[in-house]
ZAMAR-338168 format. One record per atom (N, C-alpha, C): y, x, z; residue in three letters. Coordinates in Angstrom, 2 decimals, decimal comma, m for minus. Example, Ala and Ser with C-alpha at 12.3 -4.5 7.8 and 13.67 -1.06 7.14 Angstrom:
# ZAMAR-338168
- m5,69:13,19:7,80:ala
- m4,50:12,30:7,80:ala
- m3,30:13,20:7,80:ala
- m2,25:12,85:7,08:ser
- m1,06:13,67:7,14:ser
- 0,03:12,90:7,87:ser
END
This chain:
# ZAMAR-338168
- 17,25:34,00:m7,69:met
- 17,22:33,41:m6,35:met
- 16,71:31,97:m6,46:met
- 15,70:31,64:m5,69:cys
- 15,15:30,29:m5,70:cys
- 15,38:29,61:m4,37:cys
- 15,59:28,33:m4,44:asp
- 15,58:27,50:m3,25:asp
- 14,23:26,80:m3,26:asp
- 13,77:26,44:m2,10:tyr
- 12,49:25,75:m2,00:tyr
- 12,68:24,41:m1,32:tyr
- 11,91:23,44:m1,78:ser
- 11,87:22,13:m1,15:ser
- 10,47:21,94:m0,59:ser
- 10,35:21,09:0,40:val
- 9,06:20,84:1,05:val
- 8,36:19,66:0,38:val
- 7,07:19,80:0,22:leu
- 6,22:18,75:m0,33:leu
- 5,10:18,49:0,68:leu
- 5,03:17,28:1,20:ile
- 3,97:16,89:2,12:ile
- 2,94:16,10:1,32:ile
- 1,68:16,50:1,42:thr
- 0,62:15,86:0,66:thr
- m0,44:15,28:1,60:thr
- m1,28:14,45:1,03:leu
- m2,39:13,85:1,75:leu
- m3,65:14,14:0,95:leu
- m4,61:14,87:1,56:asp
- m5,81:15,24:0,81:asp
- m6,85:14,12:0,80:asp
- m7,98:14,38:0,16:lys
- m9,00:13,35:m0,01:lys
- m9,64:12,91:1,31:lys
- m9,47:13,72:2,37:asn
- m10,01:13,36:3,68:asn
- m8,97:12,76:4,61:asn
- m7,77:12,52:4,09:gly
- m6,71:11,92:4,89:gly
- m5,89:12,92:5,70:gly
- m6,12:14,20:5,49:lys
- m5,39:15,24:6,21:lys
- m4,09:15,57:5,46:lys
- m3,00:15,77:6,20:thr
- m1,73:16,14:5,57:thr
- m1,62:17,65:5,45:thr
- m0,92:18,07:4,39:his
- m0,67:19,48:4,11:his
- 0,80:19,65:3,77:his
- 1,33:20,82:4,07:arg
- 2,73:21,15:3,78:arg
- 2,77:22,28:2,77:arg
- 3,45:22,03:1,66:phe
- 3,65:23,03:0,63:phe
- 5,14:23,15:0,36:phe
- 5,50:24,13:m0,42:ile
- 6,87:24,25:m0,90:ile
- 6,83:24,30:m2,42:ile
- 7,93:23,92:m3,07:tyr
- 8,00:24,08:m4,51:tyr
- 9,36:24,67:m4,86:tyr
- 9,35:25,45:m5,93:glu
- 10,56:26,16:m6,36:glu
- 11,58:25,23:m6,98:glu
- 12,83:25,51:m6,62:ala
- 13,96:24,80:m7,22:ala
- 15,00:25,87:m7,61:ala
- 14,82:26,52:m8,77:pro
- 15,75:27,57:m9,17:pro
- 17,19:27,07:m9,27:pro
- 18,13:27,94:m8,97:glu
- 19,54:27,57:m8,96:glu
- 20,01:26,97:m10,28:glu
- 19,48:27,46:m11,39:glu
- 19,94:26,97:m12,69:glu
- 19,49:25,55:m12,98:glu
- 18,62:25,00:m12,16:asp
- 18,17:23,63:m12,40:asp
- 17,94:22,89:m11,09:asp
- 18,93:22,79:m10,27:gln
- 18,80:22,09:m8,99:gln
- 18,52:20,60:m9,18:gln
- 19,01:20,02:m10,26:ala
- 18,83:18,58:m10,46:ala
- 17,36:18,19:m10,57:ala
- 16,53:19,04:m11,15:phe
- 15,13:18,71:m11,33:phe
- 14,20:19,53:m10,45:phe
- 14,70:20,60:m9,84:gly
- 13,85:21,39:m8,96:gly
- 12,72:22,09:m9,68:gly
- 12,95:22,55:m10,87:gly
- 11,90:23,24:m11,61:gly
- 12,47:24,15:m12,67:gly
- 11,61:24,88:m13,36:asn
- 12,04:25,78:m14,42:asn
- 12,14:25,01:m15,72:asn
- 13,29:25,06:m16,35:trp
- 13,58:24,32:m17,56:trp
- 13,32:25,18:m18,78:trp
- 12,56:24,68:m19,73:asp
- 12,33:25,34:m21,01:asp
- 12,98:24,46:m22,06:asp
- 14,14:24,89:m22,53:gln
- 14,93:24,07:m23,45:gln
- 14,20:23,82:m24,76:gln
- 13,44:24,78:m25,25:ala
- 12,76:24,64:m26,54:ala
- 11,75:23,50:m26,54:ala
- 11,06:23,31:m25,41:thr
- 10,04:22,26:m25,35:thr
- 10,45:21,08:m24,48:thr
- 11,65:21,14:m23,92:ala
- 12,16:20,09:m23,02:ala
- 11,22:19,86:m21,85:ala
- 10,67:20,96:m21,29:thr
- 9,75:20,83:m20,17:thr
- 10,31:21,49:m18,91:thr
- 9,89:20,96:m17,78:phe
- 10,21:21,50:m16,46:phe
- 8,88:21,90:m15,83:phe
- 8,77:23,10:m15,30:thr
- 7,56:23,51:m14,60:thr
- 7,89:23,76:m13,15:thr
- 7,20:23,04:m12,28:tyr
- 7,34:23,19:m10,84:tyr
- 6,21:24,09:m10,37:tyr
- 6,52:25,01:m9,48:arg
- 5,50:25,90:m8,93:arg
- 5,37:25,60:m7,44:arg
- 4,26:24,97:m7,10:val
- 3,99:24,56:m5,72:val
- 3,22:25,70:m5,06:val
- 3,69:26,11:m3,86:lys
- 3,08:27,25:m3,17:lys
- 2,84:26,95:m1,69:lys
- 2,04:27,80:m1,07:thr
- 1,83:27,69:0,38:thr
- 2,95:28,40:1,14:thr
- 3,58:29,41:0,52:ala
- 4,68:30,16:1,13:ala
- 5,48:30,82:0,01:ala
- 6,76:31,15:0,25:pro
- 7,59:31,76:m0,81:pro
- 7,01:33,03:m1,40:pro
- 6,31:33,82:m0,60:thr
- 5,78:35,10:m1,09:thr
- 4,39:34,99:m1,70:thr
- 3,81:33,81:m1,70:thr
- 2,48:33,60:m2,27:thr
- 2,49:33,91:m3,76:thr
- 1,51:34,72:m4,18:glu
- 1,44:35,11:m5,59:glu
- 0,97:33,95:m6,48:glu
- m0,04:33,21:m6,03:tyr
- m0,61:32,13:m6,83:tyr
- 0,06:30,80:m6,51:tyr
- 0,04:29,90:m7,48:cys
- 0,69:28,61:m7,27:cys
- m0,06:27,51:m8,00:cys
- 0,30:26,30:m7,69:phe
- m0,13:25,11:m8,43:phe
- 1,00:24,81:m9,40:phe
- 0,71:24,74:m10,69:glu
- 1,76:24,45:m11,68:glu
- 1,71:22,98:m12,08:glu
- 2,89:22,41:m12,15:phe
- 3,05:20,99:m12,48:phe
- 4,18:20,90:m13,50:phe
- 3,86:20,50:m14,73:thr
- 4,85:20,49:m15,81:thr
- 5,07:19,07:m16,33:thr
- 6,34:18,72:m16,49:val
- 6,71:17,44:m17,10:val
- 7,61:17,70:m18,29:val
- 7,55:16,79:m19,25:gln
- 8,39:16,88:m20,44:gln
- 9,38:15,73:m20,43:gln
- 10,63:16,06:m20,65:gln
- 11,65:15,02:m20,70:gln
- 11,56:14,32:m22,05:gln
- 11,53:12,99:m22,01:glu
- 11,49:12,17:m23,22:glu
- 12,64:11,19:m23,14:glu
- 13,68:11,47:m23,90:gly
- 14,88:10,64:m23,83:gly
- 15,61:10,90:m22,52:gly
- 16,51:9,99:m22,18:gln
- 17,32:10,17:m20,97:gln
- 16,64:9,71:m19,69:gln
- 15,65:8,81:m19,82:asp
- 15,14:8,18:m18,60:asp
- 13,64:8,27:m18,38:asp
- 12,97:9,24:m19,05:arg
- 11,52:9,30:m18,91:arg
- 11,04:10,74:m18,80:arg
- 10,10:10,97:m17,88:leu
- 9,42:12,25:m17,72:leu
- 7,93:12,01:m17,90:leu
- 7,30:12,77:m18,77:arg
- 5,85:12,64:m19,01:arg
- 5,15:13,85:m18,43:arg
- 4,15:13,63:m17,61:val
- 3,36:14,73:m17,04:val
- 2,52:15,33:m18,16:val
- 2,69:16,63:m18,39:val
- 1,95:17,29:m19,47:val
- 0,97:18,34:m18,97:val
- 1,10:18,78:m17,70:met
- 0,14:19,74:m17,17:met
- 0,12:19,70:m15,65:met
- m1,09:19,75:m15,08:met
- m1,29:19,87:m13,64:met
- m2,41:20,89:m13,48:met
- m2,12:22,05:m12,90:glu
- m3,09:23,15:m12,90:glu
- m3,13:23,87:m11,56:glu
- m4,31:23,84:m10,92:asn
- m4,47:24,55:m9,65:asn
- m5,00:25,97:m9,83:asn
- m5,29:26,36:m11,06:his
- m5,78:27,69:m11,41:his
- m7,03:28,08:m10,62:his
- m7,83:27,07:m10,24:gly
- m9,07:27,32:m9,54:gly
- m8,90:27,82:m8,11:gly
- m7,70:27,71:m7,58:arg
- m7,42:28,23:m6,25:arg
- m7,79:27,18:m5,19:arg
- m8,62:27,58:m4,24:glu
- m9,09:26,68:m3,20:glu
- m7,94:26,11:m2,37:glu
- m6,90:26,89:m2,13:glu
- m5,78:26,43:m1,30:glu
- m5,00:25,28:m1,92:glu
- m5,23:25,02:m3,23:tyr
- m4,53:23,93:m3,92:tyr
- m5,47:22,82:m4,38:tyr
- m6,78:23,06:m4,32:arg
- m7,76:22,11:m4,82:arg
- m7,93:20,93:m3,85:arg
- m7,87:19,71:m4,39:ala
- m8,14:18,47:m3,63:ala
- m7,21:18,30:m2,44:ala
- m5,96:18,73:m2,60:lys
- m4,98:18,62:m1,51:lys
- m3,95:17,52:m1,76:lys
- m4,07:16,80:m2,88:gly
- m3,14:15,70:m3,16:gly
- m1,81:16,14:m3,76:gly
- m1,75:17,35:m4,28:ile
- m0,49:17,87:m4,83:ile
- m0,03:17,08:m6,06:ile
- m0,90:16,81:m7,04:pro
- m0,40:16,08:m8,22:pro
- 0,17:14,70:m7,86:pro
- m0,54:13,96:m7,00:glu
- m0,06:12,64:m6,61:glu
- 1,30:12,73:m5,92:glu
- 1,43:13,70:m5,01:ala
- 2,70:13,86:m4,30:ala
- 3,83:14,26:m5,24:ala
- 3,54:15,14:m6,20:met
- 4,58:15,55:m7,16:met
- 5,00:14,38:m8,05:met
- 4,05:13,61:m8,53:ile
- 4,37:12,46:m9,39:ile
- 5,27:11,48:m8,64:ile
- 4,91:11,15:m7,41:leu
- 5,70:10,18:m6,65:leu
- 7,05:10,76:m6,21:leu
- 7,08:12,05:m5,89:met
- 8,36:12,68:m5,53:met
- 9,32:12,63:m6,72:met
- 8,81:12,96:m7,91:leu
- 9,66:12,92:m9,11:leu
- 10,12:11,51:m9,44:leu
- 9,23:10,55:m9,31:ala
- 9,60:9,16:m9,60:ala
- 10,72:8,70:m8,68:ala
- 10,65:9,12:m7,41:arg
- 11,66:8,72:m6,44:arg
- 12,96:9,52:m6,61:arg
- 12,85:10,84:m6,70:ser
- 14,05:11,67:m6,66:ser
- 14,80:11,77:m7,99:ser
- 14,11:11,66:m9,10:ser
- 14,77:11,83:m10,40:ser
- 15,46:10,57:m10,90:ser
- 14,97:9,41:m10,44:gly
- 15,49:8,15:m10,96:gly
- 14,98:7,86:m12,37:gly
- 14,03:8,66:m12,82:lys
- 13,46:8,48:m14,16:lys
- 12,07:7,86:m14,05:lys
- 11,59:7,30:m15,14:thr
- 10,23:6,79:m15,22:thr
- 9,30:7,97:m15,43:thr
- 8,29:8,11:m14,59:val
- 7,30:9,18:m14,73:val
- 6,02:8,57:m15,25:val
- 5,51:9,15:m16,36:thr
- 4,32:8,61:m17,01:thr
- 3,25:9,68:m17,20:thr
- 2,04:9,20:m17,48:ser
- 0,97:10,10:m17,90:ser
- 1,11:10,34:m19,39:ser
- 0,31:11,26:m19,88:ser
- 0,14:11,38:m21,32:ser
- m0,83:10,29:m21,75:ser
- m0,92:10,07:m23,05:ser
- m1,82:9,05:m23,59:ser
- m2,83:9,72:m24,50:ser
- m4,01:9,15:m24,60:asn
- m4,99:9,66:m25,56:asn
- m4,88:8,99:m26,92:asn
- m3,88:8,13:m27,07:arg
- m3,66:7,43:m28,35:arg
- m2,36:7,81:m29,03:arg
- m1,59:8,69:m28,43:ala
- m0,24:8,97:m28,93:ala
- m0,23:9,86:m30,17:ala
- m1,30:10,58:m30,41:gly
- m1,34:11,43:m31,59:gly
- m1,50:12,90:m31,23:gly
- m1,40:13,77:m32,24:pro
- m1,62:15,20:m32,02:pro
- m0,67:15,77:m30,96:pro
- m1,23:16,66:m30,13:gly
- m0,42:17,34:m29,14:gly
- m0,24:16,61:m27,83:gly
- m0,70:15,36:m27,75:glu
- m0,61:14,62:m26,49:glu
- m1,98:14,08:m26,15:glu
- m2,41:14,38:m24,93:tyr
- m3,69:13,89:m24,46:tyr
- m3,70:13,89:m22,94:tyr
- m4,66:13,17:m22,36:arg
- m4,84:13,12:m20,91:arg
- m6,27:13,52:m20,61:arg
- m6,45:14,52:m19,77:thr
- m7,78:15,01:m19,43:thr
- m8,50:14,05:m18,48:thr
- m9,79:14,26:m18,33:thr
- m10,58:13,47:m17,38:thr
- m10,07:13,69:m15,96:thr
- m9,74:14,94:m15,62:ala
- m9,21:15,24:m14,27:ala
- m7,89:14,51:m14,04:ala
- m7,01:14,52:m15,05:ala
- m5,72:13,82:m14,92:ala
- m5,94:12,32:m14,79:ala
- m6,91:11,81:m15,52:asn
- m7,23:10,38:m15,43:asn
- m7,62:9,99:m14,00:asn
- m8,39:10,85:m13,34:lys
- m8,81:10,58:m11,95:lys
- m7,61:10,55:m11,01:lys
- m6,65:11,43:m11,23:ile
- m5,43:11,46:m10,40:ile
- m4,68:10,15:m10,55:ile
- m4,47:9,74:m11,80:trp
- m3,74:8,49:m12,05:trp
- m4,52:7,29:m11,54:trp
- m5,86:7,33:m11,61:gln
- m6,67:6,24:m11,08:gln
- m6,50:6,12:m9,56:gln
- m6,39:7,25:m8,87:arg
- m6,15:7,20:m7,42:arg
- m4,80:6,58:m7,12:arg
- m3,77:6,93:m7,90:leu
- m2,45:6,32:m7,72:leu
- m2,52:4,82:m7,99:leu
- m3,26:4,44:m9,03:leu
- m3,43:3,03:m9,35:leu
- m4,10:2,30:m8,18:leu
- m5,11:2,91:m7,59:gly
- m5,81:2,31:m6,45:gly
- m4,91:2,14:m5,23:gly
- m3,91:2,99:m5,11:arg
- m2,95:2,90:m3,99:arg
- m1,73:2,03:m4,34:arg
- m1,79:1,43:m5,52:arg
- m0,67:0,62:m6,02:arg
- 0,60:1,44:m6,18:arg
- 0,42:2,71:m6,52:ser
- 1,55:3,61:m6,77:ser
- 1,70:3,90:m8,26:ser
- 0,92:3,19:m9,08:ala
- 1,01:3,33:m10,53:ala
- 0,52:2,03:m11,16:ala
- 0,92:1,86:m12,40:arg
- 0,40:0,75:m13,21:arg
- m0,10:1,34:m14,52:arg
- m0,96:0,62:m15,20:tyr
- m1,56:1,10:m16,44:tyr
- m1,24:0,16:m17,58:tyr
- m0,85:0,71:m18,72:ser
- m0,62:m0,07:m19,93:ser
- m1,80:0,17:m20,88:ser
- m2,63:m0,84:m21,04:leu
- m3,77:m0,75:m21,94:leu
- m3,30:m0,54:m23,38:leu
- m2,25:m1,23:m23,75:glu
- m1,71:m1,12:m25,11:glu
- m1,32:0,32:m25,45:glu
- m0,71:1,02:m24,52:glu
- m0,27:2,40:m24,76:glu
- m1,27:3,45:m24,27:glu
- m2,27:3,01:m23,49:asp
- m3,17:3,93:m22,80:asp
- m2,34:4,94:m22,00:asp
- m1,46:4,41:m21,15:arg
- m0,53:5,26:m20,40:arg
- m0,34:4,69:m19,00:arg
- m0,28:5,57:m18,02:tyr
- 0,01:5,19:m16,64:tyr
- 1,49:5,38:m16,38:tyr
- 2,03:4,54:m15,52:tyr
- 3,43:4,62:m15,10:tyr
- 3,47:4,68:m13,58:tyr
- 4,13:5,70:m13,04:ala
- 4,27:5,81:m11,59:ala
- 5,19:4,72:m11,08:ala
- 4,88:4,20:m9,93:ile
- 5,75:3,23:m9,25:ile
- 6,44:4,00:m8,13:ile
- 7,72:4,20:m8,27:ala
- 8,47:5,00:m7,31:ala
- 8,44:4,36:m5,94:ala
- 8,09:5,14:m4,93:pro
- 8,16:4,60:m3,57:pro
- 9,62:4,40:m3,17:pro
- 9,88:3,46:m2,30:pro
- 11,29:3,26:m1,88:pro
- 11,80:4,48:m1,14:pro
- 13,08:4,75:m1,28:lys
- 13,69:5,85:m0,54:lys
- 13,71:5,47:0,92:lys
- 13,41:6,45:1,76:arg
- 13,37:6,20:3,19:arg
- 14,79:6,09:3,74:arg
- 14,94:5,19:4,67:lys
- 16,22:5,05:5,36:lys
- 16,06:5,64:6,75:lys
- 16,97:6,49:7,10:tyr
- 16,91:7,15:8,40:tyr
- 18,00:6,61:9,30:tyr
- 17,66:6,45:10,57:ala
- 18,65:6,02:11,56:ala
- 19,56:7,19:11,86:ala
- 20,83:6,91:12,05:his
- 21,78:8,00:12,35:his
- 21,94:8,17:13,82:his
END
């Protein structure tokens, strides 16, 4: 049994989109599928609960206070391409988890790298002042947006 949370995104043309992402009962704290062997969480972003295809977004827990984005994959599906899903997931995690969300680095060594496509995503966040870049580490850090306050 899965619970779903709503993800609102902004595409490259400024249009908003509504998606859902899975939050399995066994991992409500992170809203994703936990793989204990690799310390990774995989979020499956969909257009509807019954949708067969999804956008996969995987982060790896590093220590107690850091999540590193290790995969962002639209599987070539038009319904997920250029819709702002990676940016929205990065900022949602930075805000909701209370952890530092980072990119991978191309200098960290074997098994860790950042693709050209991922670099473009982080560059867009940097342009919106929603990320910062460490030249020394060759790593981006998400800047968590403030939590919204609602009037009662």
